Rosetta silent file (secondary structure, phi, psi, omega in degrees, C-alpha in Angstrom):
SEQUENCE: MPEDPYAYVVAAFQALPERDYVPSPEEPEQAPQSPVYIPYVPELE
SCORE:     score description
SCORE:     0.000 S_00000001
   1 L     0.000  129.829  179.769   76.818  141.432   88.611 S_00000001
   2 L   -65.534  159.254 -177.644   80.094  143.347   88.240 S_00000001
   3 L   -69.867  -26.877  179.456   81.137  144.144   84.707 S_00000001
   4 L   -89.032  115.045 -177.416   84.321  142.134   85.127 S_00000001
   5 H   -59.705  -32.540 -177.458   83.436  138.403   85.030 S_00000001
   6 H   -68.753  -38.763  178.399   86.648  137.512   86.926 S_00000001
   7 H   -64.278  -36.386  177.418   85.703  139.837   89.778 S_00000001
   8 H   -61.925  -45.285  179.338   82.294  138.157   89.967 S_00000001
   9 H   -61.366  -46.234 -179.452   83.902  134.705   90.236 S_00000001
  10 H   -60.211  -44.746 -179.120   86.303  135.899   92.924 S_00000001
  11 H   -65.715  -37.384 -179.886   83.457  137.456   94.890 S_00000001
  12 H   -68.096  -35.719  179.633   81.333  134.302   94.615 S_00000001
  13 H   -75.057  -23.097 -179.848   84.131  132.081   95.939 S_00000001
  14 H   -88.211   -8.766 -179.467   84.726  134.468   98.872 S_00000001
  15 L   -67.910  150.993  178.199   81.018  134.458   99.845 S_00000001
  16 L   -76.259  150.775  177.300   80.130  132.473  102.938 S_00000001
  17 L   -64.356  161.421  179.852   78.312  129.177  102.501 S_00000001
  18 L   -67.974  159.774 -177.793   74.566  129.074  103.035 S_00000001
  19 L   -59.017  -39.376 -175.562   73.203  128.425  106.529 S_00000001
  20 L   -84.755    5.124  179.420   71.929  124.966  105.824 S_00000001
  21 L   -72.463  127.238  178.134   75.223  123.855  104.266 S_00000001
  22 L  -121.713  113.486 -177.799   76.690  120.914  106.162 S_00000001
  23 L   -66.202  141.851  179.357   80.210  119.952  105.057 S_00000001
  24 L   -97.262  160.702  178.067   80.612  116.216  104.451 S_00000001
  25 L   -65.806  153.625 -178.510   83.705  114.253  105.433 S_00000001
  26 L   -58.231  -47.415  177.345   86.450  114.126  102.821 S_00000001
  27 L  -126.834  137.230  176.610   86.161  110.337  102.505 S_00000001
  28 L   -62.366  148.346 -177.695   83.288  108.166  103.697 S_00000001
  29 L   -66.017  -36.791 -178.405   84.168  105.972  106.668 S_00000001
  30 L  -147.679  142.644  177.866   82.926  102.855  104.844 S_00000001
  31 L   -70.806  147.906  178.139   81.699  102.270  101.339 S_00000001
  32 L   -63.147  149.727 -179.746   78.011  101.453  101.030 S_00000001
  33 L   -64.750  147.500  177.570   77.243   97.762  100.776 S_00000001
  34 L   -72.809  143.077  176.838   76.845   96.326   97.330 S_00000001
  35 L   -66.529  150.304  179.704   73.297   95.426   96.407 S_00000001
  36 L   -84.342  125.025 -178.503   72.452   91.727   96.487 S_00000001
  37 L   -94.584  119.441  178.178   71.828   90.515   92.923 S_00000001
  38 L  -113.710  109.815 -175.567   69.068   87.964   92.678 S_00000001
  39 L   -66.327  145.260 -179.581   68.811   86.516   89.127 S_00000001
  40 L   -81.232  125.354  176.045   65.332   86.287   87.636 S_00000001
  41 L  -121.491  114.102 -178.441   64.232   82.690   87.184 S_00000001
  42 L   -68.330  145.851  179.548   60.903   82.271   85.435 S_00000001
  43 L   -76.458  135.899  179.115   58.542   79.725   86.969 S_00000001
  44 L   -98.294  131.752 -179.286   58.091   76.626   84.900 S_00000001
  45 L  -108.874    0.000    0.000   54.574   75.164   84.763 S_00000001
């Protein structure tokens, strides 16, 4: 690590991304569906 912390940050941001890095789209095409809420109803005996 360089002695100057600022130089370290600059170098880190200039480094290439890792090989398995896959950029995601800026915005998802469609929001995920909302989960279906099923209220709990206890069985009456």
